[in-house]
One Martini backbone bead per residue (centre of mass of N, CA, C, O) as a GRO file, in nm:
protein
  196
    1MET     BB    1   2.178   0.322  -8.653
    2ASN     BB    2   2.360   0.128  -8.474
    3ALA     BB    3   2.361  -0.147  -8.270
    4ASN     BB    4   2.534  -0.033  -8.039
    5ILE     BB    5   2.362   0.217  -7.981
    6ARG     BB    6   2.097   0.072  -7.928
    7GLU     BB    7   2.208  -0.089  -7.687
    8LEU     BB    8   2.286   0.153  -7.511
    9ILE     BB    9   2.003   0.273  -7.491
   10ALA     BB   10   1.877   0.024  -7.359
   11GLN     BB   11   2.060   0.031  -7.107
   12ILE     BB   12   1.978   0.309  -7.008
   13THR     BB   13   1.679   0.247  -6.974
   14ALA     BB   14   1.717   0.013  -6.774
   15LEU     BB   15   1.868   0.183  -6.558
   16GLU     BB   16   1.640   0.385  -6.507
   17GLU     BB   17   1.437   0.171  -6.408
   18GLU     BB   18   1.614   0.062  -6.178
   19LEU     BB   19   1.637   0.328  -6.027
   20GLU     BB   20   1.335   0.368  -5.975
   21THR     BB   21   1.298   0.108  -5.812
   22SER     BB   22   1.507   0.172  -5.590
   23LEU     BB   23   1.373   0.434  -5.492
   24ARG     BB   24   1.105   0.303  -5.408
   25LYS     BB   25   1.226   0.107  -5.200
   26GLN     BB   26   1.355   0.327  -5.020
   27GLN     BB   27   1.052   0.456  -4.962
   28ALA     BB   28   0.875   0.225  -4.832
   29HIS     BB   29   0.914   0.298  -4.516
   30ILE     BB   30   0.706   0.551  -4.521
   31LEU     BB   31   0.408   0.469  -4.580
   32TYR     BB   32   0.271   0.519  -4.874
   33GLN     BB   33  -0.018   0.599  -5.078
   34ILE     BB   34  -0.180   0.585  -5.400
   35LYS     BB   35  -0.520   0.714  -5.425
   36ASP     BB   36  -0.686   0.869  -5.655
   37GLY     BB   37  -0.432   1.084  -5.654
   38LYS     BB   38  -0.379   1.032  -5.346
   39ILE     BB   39  -0.196   1.084  -5.057
   40ARG     BB   40  -0.125   0.823  -4.811
   41PHE     BB   41  -0.079   0.800  -4.476
   42ALA     BB   42  -0.018   0.689  -4.200
   43GLU     BB   43  -0.129   0.821  -3.912
   44GLU     BB   44   0.143   0.801  -3.751
   45ILE     BB   45   0.307   0.955  -3.962
   46GLU     BB   46   0.153   1.221  -3.964
   47GLU     BB   47   0.195   1.280  -3.665
   48ALA     BB   48   0.505   1.285  -3.674
   49GLN     BB   49   0.523   1.515  -3.879
   50ARG     BB   50   0.378   1.737  -3.718
   51LYS     BB   51   0.601   1.741  -3.489
   52MET     BB   52   0.832   1.848  -3.709
   53LYS     BB   53   0.717   2.116  -3.734
   54GLN     BB   54   0.801   2.443  -3.818
   55ASN     BB   55   0.750   2.738  -3.734
   56VAL     BB   56   0.749   3.032  -3.897
   57LEU     BB   57   0.914   3.208  -3.705
   58ARG     BB   58   1.151   3.013  -3.667
   59TRP     BB   59   1.218   2.993  -3.966
   60LEU     BB   60   1.282   3.293  -4.012
   61LEU     BB   61   1.508   3.312  -3.793
   62ASP     BB   62   1.683   3.069  -3.934
   63SER     BB   63   1.718   3.226  -4.175
   64ARG     BB   64   1.891   3.349  -4.416
   65PRO     BB   65   1.915   3.655  -4.545
   66ARG     BB   66   1.958   3.572  -4.846
   67ASN     BB   67   1.694   3.411  -4.866
   68LEU     BB   68   1.497   3.647  -4.807
   69LEU     BB   69   1.609   3.854  -5.025
   70SER     BB   70   1.571   3.648  -5.283
   71ALA     BB   71   1.269   3.564  -5.295
   72PRO     BB   72   1.143   3.785  -5.484
   73VAL     BB   73   1.308   3.702  -5.731
   74ILE     BB   74   1.215   3.414  -5.752
   75TYR     BB   75   0.898   3.472  -5.755
   76ALA     BB   76   0.902   3.655  -6.015
   77MET     BB   77   0.929   3.401  -6.213
   78VAL     BB   78   0.628   3.331  -6.242
   79VAL     BB   79   0.559   3.509  -6.479
   80PRO     BB   80   0.734   3.381  -6.709
   81LEU     BB   81   0.630   3.097  -6.658
   82ALA     BB   82   0.330   3.153  -6.724
   83VAL     BB   83   0.384   3.250  -7.011
   84LEU     BB   84   0.507   2.989  -7.108
   85ASP     BB   85   0.267   2.809  -7.050
   86LEU     BB   86   0.072   2.955  -7.239
   87GLY     BB   87   0.247   2.932  -7.495
   88LEU     BB   88   0.247   2.621  -7.506
   89TRP     BB   89  -0.056   2.586  -7.533
   90ILE     BB   90  -0.091   2.744  -7.794
   91TYR     BB   91   0.116   2.596  -7.965
   92GLN     BB   92  -0.008   2.311  -7.942
   93SER     BB   93  -0.302   2.383  -8.034
   94ILE     BB   94  -0.203   2.471  -8.324
   95CYS     BB   95   0.052   2.299  -8.435
   96PHE     BB   96   0.022   1.994  -8.371
   97PRO     BB   97  -0.231   1.930  -8.545
   98LEU     BB   98  -0.111   2.022  -8.819
   99TYR     BB   99   0.143   1.795  -8.779
  100ARG     BB  100   0.063   1.543  -8.616
  101ILE     BB  101   0.130   1.593  -8.310
  102GLY     BB  102   0.156   1.475  -8.014
  103LYS     BB  103   0.055   1.568  -7.722
  104VAL     BB  104   0.158   1.697  -7.427
  105ASN     BB  105   0.139   1.596  -7.095
  106ARG     BB  106   0.149   1.815  -6.846
  107GLY     BB  107   0.078   1.626  -6.591
  108ALA     BB  108   0.348   1.447  -6.628
  109TYR     BB  109   0.541   1.703  -6.530
  110ILE     BB  110   0.345   1.857  -6.332
  111ILE     BB  111   0.420   1.814  -5.989
  112ILE     BB  112   0.197   1.883  -5.708
  113ASP     BB  113   0.260   1.738  -5.363
  114ARG     BB  114   0.446   1.844  -5.117
  115HIS     BB  115   0.229   2.031  -4.964
  116HIS     BB  116   0.106   1.774  -4.795
  117LEU     BB  117   0.317   1.781  -4.596
  118LYS     BB  118   0.318   1.798  -4.242
  119HIS     BB  119   0.630   1.913  -4.190
  120LEU     BB  120   0.540   2.168  -4.338
  121ASN     BB  121   0.532   2.487  -4.381
  122LEU     BB  122   0.412   2.741  -4.556
  123PHE     BB  123   0.684   2.819  -4.698
  124GLU     BB  124   0.769   2.533  -4.778
  125LYS     BB  125   0.523   2.477  -4.952
  126LEU     BB  126   0.562   2.709  -5.149
  127ASN     BB  127   0.838   2.616  -5.250
  128CYS     BB  128   0.735   2.340  -5.360
  129VAL     BB  129   0.539   2.451  -5.565
  130TYR     BB  130   0.736   2.615  -5.729
  131CYS     BB  131   0.937   2.384  -5.804
  132GLY     BB  132   0.733   2.193  -5.934
  133TYR     BB  133   0.650   2.392  -6.153
  134ALA     BB  134   0.918   2.485  -6.279
  135ASN     BB  135   1.044   2.202  -6.343
  136GLY     BB  136   0.801   2.086  -6.493
  137LEU     BB  137   0.781   2.304  -6.713
  138ILE     BB  138   1.063   2.258  -6.834
  139ALA     BB  139   1.015   1.962  -6.910
  140TYR     BB  140   0.771   2.019  -7.089
  141ALA     BB  141   0.917   2.214  -7.283
  142ARG     BB  142   1.126   2.009  -7.377
  143GLU     BB  143   0.924   1.815  -7.510
  144VAL     BB  144   0.803   2.011  -7.708
  145ALA     BB  145   1.076   2.084  -7.843
  146SER     BB  146   1.157   1.791  -7.927
  147ARG     BB  147   0.918   1.750  -8.121
  148THR     BB  148   0.987   1.985  -8.301
  149GLU     BB  149   1.268   1.886  -8.378
  150GLN     BB  150   1.175   1.617  -8.502
  151TYR     BB  151   1.017   1.756  -8.732
  152TRP     BB  152   1.234   1.985  -8.843
  153CYS     BB  153   1.539   1.874  -8.695
  154PRO     BB  154   1.661   1.545  -8.696
  155ILE     BB  155   1.967   1.641  -8.596
  156LYS     BB  156   2.260   1.602  -8.495
  157HIS     BB  157   2.511   1.730  -8.334
  158ALA     BB  158   2.848   1.781  -8.350
  159GLY     BB  159   2.846   1.857  -8.069
  160LYS     BB  160   2.845   1.845  -7.742
  161ILE     BB  161   2.575   1.770  -7.515
  162LEU     BB  162   2.426   1.866  -7.231
  163ASP     BB  163   2.161   1.697  -7.156
  164ARG     BB  164   2.005   1.544  -7.360
  165HIS     BB  165   1.746   1.443  -7.525
  166SER     BB  166   1.613   1.133  -7.603
  167ARG     BB  167   1.550   1.179  -7.911
  168SER     BB  168   1.846   1.249  -8.023
  169TYR     BB  169   1.967   0.959  -8.050
  170ASN     BB  170   1.780   0.904  -8.325
  171PHE     BB  171   1.899   1.088  -8.498
  172ILE     BB  172   2.055   1.218  -8.747
  173ASP     BB  173   2.346   1.236  -8.864
  174TYR     BB  174   2.585   1.444  -8.904
  175GLY     BB  175   2.593   1.474  -9.261
  176ASP     BB  176   2.342   1.277  -9.354
  177ALA     BB  177   2.215   1.335  -9.659
  178GLU     BB  178   2.116   1.062  -9.780
  179ASN     BB  179   1.885   1.009  -9.529
  180TYR     BB  180   1.715   1.258  -9.462
  181ARG     BB  181   1.436   1.255  -9.611
  182ALA     BB  182   1.336   0.974  -9.519
  183ARG     BB  183   1.370   1.017  -9.208
  184VAL     BB  184   1.180   1.254  -9.162
  185ARG     BB  185   0.922   1.099  -9.220
  186GLU     BB  186   0.951   0.896  -8.990
  187TYR     BB  187   0.954   1.101  -8.755
  188ARG     BB  188   0.674   1.222  -8.815
  189GLU     BB  189   0.511   0.960  -8.782
  190GLN     BB  190   0.591   0.907  -8.487
  191LEU     BB  191   0.457   1.165  -8.363
  192ASN     BB  192   0.161   1.064  -8.411
  193ARG     BB  193   0.203   0.833  -8.174
  194ASP     BB  194   0.261   1.033  -7.965
  195THR     BB  195   0.111   1.104  -7.614
  196LEU     BB  196   0.287   1.231  -7.359
   0.00000   0.00000   0.00000
């Protein structure tokens, strides 16, 4: 990888960190703290949130029919998602130690915390749990798959990929047969050090 590409990747990483900092500053006025893994709002904020909560009956009456009719289809996806989750656990438990690949921390990807918000009713909380699980699981699966790709086939694709994973930027250029064997060893050794 040439110096220009390394510099661009460093700039992207710096911009992502800057964006995260700006988003945190934007949320600072909401006055919550995370202590011992629990989210705490100031009491007056929680009380104000409780007052904004819409009761379940009003929420159901205000819901669009298509939302209510599609809900069973959406929630049925929990079954294949849970199967994927179990499959990823089995896969990592067996394969990653064999290849000395650092295991992916599932808890760093699947964050379920929005159901604690006092302004959400039961159905809104359930929706938030579902979305936190589904999106977190897919992100977790992507990281497991990206580590697998780094071990077995760390080669960039010839065509453009929409929303590629971050590991792929460092992969071997498509068609670079000269450096392939040596670089594969490097990538595999790096995986042994990855722990997130």
